[in-house]
C-alpha positions in Angstrom: 45.8 69.4 133.5 49.2 67.8 134.4 50.1 70.8 137.4 46.5 68.9 139.4 48.0 65.3 138.9 51.4 66.8 140.9 49.6 68.8 142.8 47.9 65.8 144.3 50.5 63.5 144.4 52.1 66.0 147.0 48.7 66.2 148.8 48.8 63.1 148.7 52.2 62.6 150.7 51.2 65.4 153.1 47.9 63.4 154.1 49.4 61.6 156.9 49.9 62.7 160.3 53.3 61.1 160.8 54.3 63.0 158.0 53.0 66.3 158.8 54.3 65.4 162.1 58.1 64.4 160.7 57.9 67.8 158.4 56.8 69.9 161.4 60.2 68.0 163.5 62.3 68.7 160.6 61.2 72.1 159.9 63.2 72.9 163.0 66.3 70.9 162.1 67.7 67.2 160.6 67.5 64.7 162.5 68.5 61.0 161.8 65.9 58.4 161.0 67.0 57.3 165.0 66.0 60.7 166.4 62.8 60.4 163.8 61.9 57.1 165.8 61.7 58.1 168.9 60.2 62.3 168.8 57.5 60.1 166.4 56.9 56.9 168.5 57.1 54.9 164.5 58.5 52.3 164.2 61.7 52.6 162.1 60.7 50.5 158.8 57.6 52.6 159.7 59.5 55.8 159.6 61.4 54.6 156.7 58.1 54.5 154.3 56.9 58.1 156.2 60.6 59.5 154.6 60.1 57.4 151.4 57.2 59.3 150.6 58.2 62.1 151.7 61.8 61.7 149.4 59.7 61.2 146.3 57.7 64.7 146.6 60.8 66.1 147.2 60.1 67.5 150.6 62.6 65.9 152.7 66.5 65.9 151.6 68.7 62.8 152.7 72.2 64.3 154.1 75.2 61.5 154.8 77.6 62.0 157.3 79.8 58.8 158.0 77.4 56.7 159.1 74.8 58.7 159.7 72.0 59.7 157.3 70.5 63.4 158.2 67.0 64.2 157.0 66.5 68.3 156.7 63.5 70.4 154.6 64.1 70.5 150.8 63.1 74.2 150.9 61.6 76.1 153.8 58.3 77.2 151.9 57.3 73.2 153.2 56.8 74.7 156.6 55.1 77.9 155.5 52.4 75.5 153.6 51.8 73.2 156.4 51.3 76.6 158.5 49.2 78.4 156.2 46.9 74.6 155.9 46.4 74.8 159.9 45.5 78.6 160.0 43.1 77.4 157.8 41.5 74.2 159.4 41.6 76.7 162.3 39.5 79.4 160.9 36.6 76.2 159.4 36.7 74.8 162.9 36.1 78.1 164.4 33.2 79.5 161.9 31.7 75.8 162.5 31.6 76.1 166.7 30.2 79.1 165.7 27.4 78.1 164.0 26.8 75.6 166.1 26.6 77.8 169.0 23.5 80.0 167.0 21.8 76.8 166.5 22.1 76.1 169.9 20.6 79.5 171.0 
Protein backbone atom coordinates (compact mmCIF):
# COMPACT_ATOMS: atom_id res chain seq x y z
CA UNK A 1 0.00 0.00 0.00
CA UNK A 2 2.91 2.38 0.73
CA UNK A 3 4.02 2.34 -2.92
CA UNK A 4 0.60 3.69 -3.98
CA UNK A 5 0.90 6.56 -1.51
CA UNK A 6 4.34 7.40 -2.85
CA UNK A 7 3.05 7.17 -6.42
CA UNK A 8 0.13 9.45 -5.56
CA UNK A 9 2.53 12.00 -4.06
CA UNK A 10 4.62 11.89 -7.23
CA UNK A 11 1.52 12.38 -9.38
CA UNK A 12 0.48 15.35 -7.23
CA UNK A 13 3.85 16.97 -7.89
CA UNK A 14 3.28 16.50 -11.61
CA UNK A 15 -0.30 17.77 -11.48
CA UNK A 16 0.39 21.38 -12.41
CA UNK A 17 0.96 22.80 -15.91
CA UNK A 18 3.85 25.04 -14.80
CA UNK A 19 5.65 22.10 -13.22
CA UNK A 20 5.25 20.07 -16.39
CA UNK A 21 6.58 23.02 -18.38
CA UNK A 22 9.57 23.28 -16.03
CA UNK A 23 10.33 19.59 -16.52
CA UNK A 24 10.05 19.97 -20.30
CA UNK A 25 12.46 22.93 -20.25
CA UNK A 26 14.91 21.06 -18.00
CA UNK A 27 14.79 18.02 -20.27
CA UNK A 28 17.01 19.94 -22.68
CA UNK A 29 19.55 21.36 -20.20
CA UNK A 30 20.04 22.87 -16.74
CA UNK A 31 18.70 26.35 -16.04
CA UNK A 32 18.89 28.91 -13.25
CA UNK A 33 15.77 30.14 -11.46
CA UNK A 34 16.12 33.44 -13.32
CA UNK A 35 16.19 31.66 -16.68
CA UNK A 36 13.22 29.47 -15.73
CA UNK A 37 11.30 32.56 -14.61
CA UNK A 38 11.77 34.14 -18.03
CA UNK A 39 11.04 30.93 -19.96
CA UNK A 40 7.83 30.11 -18.07
CA UNK A 41 6.58 33.65 -17.50
CA UNK A 42 6.04 32.81 -13.82
CA UNK A 43 7.05 35.10 -10.99
CA UNK A 44 10.18 34.11 -9.11
CA UNK A 45 8.30 33.39 -5.88
CA UNK A 46 5.76 31.21 -7.70
CA UNK A 47 8.48 29.41 -9.64
CA UNK A 48 10.44 28.73 -6.44
CA UNK A 49 7.36 27.08 -4.92
CA UNK A 50 7.00 24.85 -7.97
CA UNK A 51 10.68 23.94 -7.85
CA UNK A 52 10.33 23.10 -4.15
CA UNK A 53 7.49 20.68 -4.94
CA UNK A 54 9.58 19.06 -7.68
CA UNK A 55 12.64 18.90 -5.39
CA UNK A 56 10.60 17.31 -2.63
CA UNK A 57 9.74 14.44 -4.96
CA UNK A 58 13.37 14.29 -6.15
CA UNK A 59 12.36 15.11 -9.74
CA UNK A 60 14.82 17.99 -10.01
CA UNK A 61 18.16 18.57 -8.36
CA UNK A 62 19.94 21.85 -7.68
CA UNK A 63 23.61 22.43 -8.45
CA UNK A 64 25.43 25.46 -7.10
CA UNK A 65 28.03 27.15 -9.27
CA UNK A 66 29.37 30.27 -7.59
CA UNK A 67 26.43 32.64 -7.09
CA UNK A 68 24.12 30.67 -9.37
CA UNK A 69 21.99 27.65 -8.62
CA UNK A 70 21.22 25.50 -11.64
CA UNK A 71 18.34 23.05 -11.73
CA UNK A 72 18.33 19.87 -13.75
CA UNK A 73 16.34 16.67 -13.96
CA UNK A 74 17.36 13.99 -11.50
CA UNK A 75 16.96 11.30 -14.19
CA UNK A 76 16.13 11.20 -17.91
CA UNK A 77 13.28 8.81 -17.06
CA UNK A 78 11.23 11.86 -16.06
CA UNK A 79 11.26 12.98 -19.70
CA UNK A 80 10.19 9.49 -20.78
CA UNK A 81 7.34 9.42 -18.24
CA UNK A 82 6.03 12.85 -19.26
CA UNK A 83 6.27 11.89 -22.94
CA UNK A 84 4.35 8.70 -22.29
CA UNK A 85 1.53 10.55 -20.52
CA UNK A 86 1.31 13.02 -23.44
CA UNK A 87 1.10 10.12 -25.92
CA UNK A 88 -1.68 8.58 -23.83
CA UNK A 89 -3.51 11.90 -23.77
CA UNK A 90 -3.26 12.25 -27.56
CA UNK A 91 -4.63 8.72 -28.03
CA UNK A 92 -7.53 9.39 -25.67
CA UNK A 93 -8.37 12.65 -27.44
CA UNK A 94 -8.24 10.94 -30.84
CA UNK A 95 -10.57 8.20 -29.59
CA UNK A 96 -12.95 10.87 -28.30
CA UNK A 97 -12.92 12.71 -31.63
CA UNK A 98 -13.64 9.49 -33.51
CA UNK A 99 -16.56 8.72 -31.19
CA UNK A 100 -18.01 12.21 -31.70
CA UNK A 101 -17.66 11.95 -35.48
CA UNK A 102 -19.42 8.58 -35.52
CA UNK A 103 -22.30 9.99 -33.48
CA UNK A 104 -22.60 12.99 -35.81
CA UNK A 105 -22.56 10.81 -38.93
